[in-house]
PLY file of the C-alpha trace (Angstrom):
ply
format ascii 1.0
element vertex 163
property float x
property float y
property float z
element edge 162
property int vertex1
property int vertex2
end_header
167.77 48.07 147.17
165.94 49.23 143.97
169.23 48.56 141.68
171.28 45.35 141.73
173.86 47.19 139.82
175.56 50.21 138.70
177.09 50.91 134.97
179.66 52.44 133.26
179.97 52.65 129.05
180.90 48.97 128.81
180.93 47.78 132.95
178.31 46.88 134.68
178.78 46.67 138.65
178.04 46.05 141.71
180.59 47.15 144.51
180.09 48.01 148.28
182.66 49.28 150.52
182.30 49.97 154.35
184.82 52.20 155.40
185.49 53.87 158.57
187.86 56.58 159.51
188.31 59.10 161.86
189.65 62.77 163.06
193.35 63.32 164.18
193.71 61.70 167.43
190.02 60.53 167.37
189.52 63.70 169.04
185.86 64.33 169.09
184.87 66.69 167.10
182.04 66.08 164.82
178.99 67.51 166.79
176.54 69.92 165.74
177.58 72.55 162.50
180.20 70.83 161.89
178.83 67.79 161.42
176.47 69.34 159.11
179.19 70.95 156.56
181.33 67.59 156.31
178.01 65.45 154.71
177.79 68.26 152.57
181.09 68.08 151.93
181.61 64.49 151.25
178.76 64.85 148.84
179.90 67.46 146.72
182.87 65.47 146.62
181.39 61.89 146.04
179.13 63.25 143.40
181.89 64.64 141.56
183.78 61.37 141.20
180.87 59.33 140.66
180.96 57.46 144.09
177.50 57.00 144.96
177.03 56.86 149.39
174.26 54.32 150.05
174.23 54.83 153.83
176.61 57.12 156.20
176.46 57.58 159.90
178.68 60.12 161.89
180.20 59.70 165.41
181.98 62.07 167.82
184.52 60.39 166.78
184.44 58.46 163.53
182.60 58.48 160.27
180.83 55.48 159.02
180.11 55.02 154.85
179.07 52.79 153.04
180.07 52.93 149.73
179.83 52.14 145.68
182.75 53.37 143.88
183.31 52.78 140.65
186.29 49.27 139.53
187.83 52.56 137.18
188.66 53.86 140.60
191.16 51.92 143.74
189.12 52.58 147.02
193.00 53.98 148.66
192.14 56.41 145.55
189.40 57.77 146.59
189.43 57.71 150.62
193.24 59.80 149.93
190.94 62.51 147.38
188.12 61.99 150.03
190.06 62.83 153.12
192.42 65.58 151.44
190.17 67.77 150.05
187.45 67.52 152.68
190.13 68.44 155.03
190.76 70.84 152.69
187.41 72.26 152.93
187.19 71.92 156.50
189.88 74.58 157.21
188.99 76.67 154.63
185.59 77.29 156.55
186.36 76.56 159.94
189.83 78.07 160.58
189.50 78.36 164.03
190.35 74.09 163.96
194.15 75.47 162.34
195.13 76.15 165.99
194.48 72.32 167.03
195.05 70.42 163.97
197.78 72.48 162.44
198.93 72.34 159.02
195.50 70.68 157.56
195.80 67.32 159.08
191.98 66.61 160.50
192.02 62.93 159.35
193.84 60.75 161.09
196.71 58.10 158.52
194.66 55.22 157.62
190.92 54.09 157.45
188.98 50.79 157.67
187.92 48.92 154.56
185.94 45.85 153.94
183.64 44.90 150.92
180.56 44.04 151.15
178.94 41.72 148.40
176.69 39.58 147.08
175.27 36.62 148.97
176.94 34.04 148.78
174.09 30.86 147.72
173.10 33.85 144.98
176.19 32.92 143.36
176.67 29.50 143.59
173.02 29.76 141.62
173.80 32.02 139.49
177.02 29.59 138.22
175.45 26.38 138.17
172.18 28.05 136.53
174.45 30.20 133.83
174.30 27.80 130.82
170.93 27.11 131.45
170.19 30.62 130.92
172.48 31.20 128.11
171.00 28.31 125.83
167.55 29.37 126.94
168.16 32.27 125.20
170.27 30.50 122.10
173.40 32.39 122.83
175.09 28.89 123.33
174.37 25.68 121.83
175.93 22.72 123.08
175.30 20.38 119.70
176.87 23.73 117.65
180.14 21.64 117.37
181.00 18.07 116.86
183.52 16.63 119.38
186.91 15.78 117.90
188.14 13.54 120.15
185.55 12.03 120.83
184.95 8.03 119.26
184.82 7.46 115.86
183.26 3.43 114.75
185.48 3.26 111.84
188.60 3.90 113.68
190.44 0.24 114.28
192.16 -0.42 117.77
195.98 -1.89 116.70
196.14 -4.87 116.63
192.52 -5.55 116.15
192.50 -7.63 112.76
195.79 -9.99 113.90
194.96 -13.99 114.50
0 1
1 2
2 3
3 4
4 5
5 6
6 7
7 8
8 9
9 10
10 11
11 12
12 13
13 14
14 15
15 16
16 17
17 18
18 19
19 20
20 21
21 22
22 23
23 24
24 25
25 26
26 27
27 28
28 29
29 30
30 31
31 32
32 33
33 34
34 35
35 36
36 37
37 38
38 39
39 40
40 41
41 42
42 43
43 44
44 45
45 46
46 47
47 48
48 49
49 50
50 51
51 52
52 53
53 54
54 55
55 56
56 57
57 58
58 59
59 60
60 61
61 62
62 63
63 64
64 65
65 66
66 67
67 68
68 69
69 70
70 71
71 72
72 73
73 74
74 75
75 76
76 77
77 78
78 79
79 80
80 81
81 82
82 83
83 84
84 85
85 86
86 87
87 88
88 89
89 90
90 91
91 92
92 93
93 94
94 95
95 96
96 97
97 98
98 99
99 100
100 101
101 102
102 103
103 104
104 105
105 106
106 107
107 108
108 109
109 110
110 111
111 112
112 113
113 114
114 115
115 116
116 117
117 118
118 119
119 120
120 121
121 122
122 123
123 124
124 125
125 126
126 127
127 128
128 129
129 130
130 131
131 132
132 133
133 134
134 135
135 136
136 137
137 138
138 139
139 140
140 141
141 142
142 143
143 144
144 145
145 146
146 147
147 148
148 149
149 150
150 151
151 152
152 153
153 154
154 155
155 156
156 157
157 158
158 159
159 160
160 161
161 162
């Protein structure tokens, strides 16, 4: 993993999703030429939306993808786009599949998604050391302001002067 994060105009992000989805009725149709074409469709569609395919594997009856989706796009909208447009492309270039699937329904409803994040120990260390890093970079000064609620030596407690 060469890059630690991705970026948009005003955002740095590290979003990785493991996605699994299947053809309708889990038919074993992802073979040979169809497999190569579907890979090409996925690459083209992901590049158009700015989604990076990190890993991908096509089994005969399901697809595994590890993708980085920008935070401006939800996972569900991306999956609707990917499955819908790829089904249209598959039926456009492989007309014989229309008889098996009918009415352009190539992918089954639904999908599995899981987030893939940083190691928990790394996040804890980052949170613990964040203030130290900021102080070192002069972005944060602990002694910049006096505590207005701290003890003041001149303030007398009530009943202190009575004898």
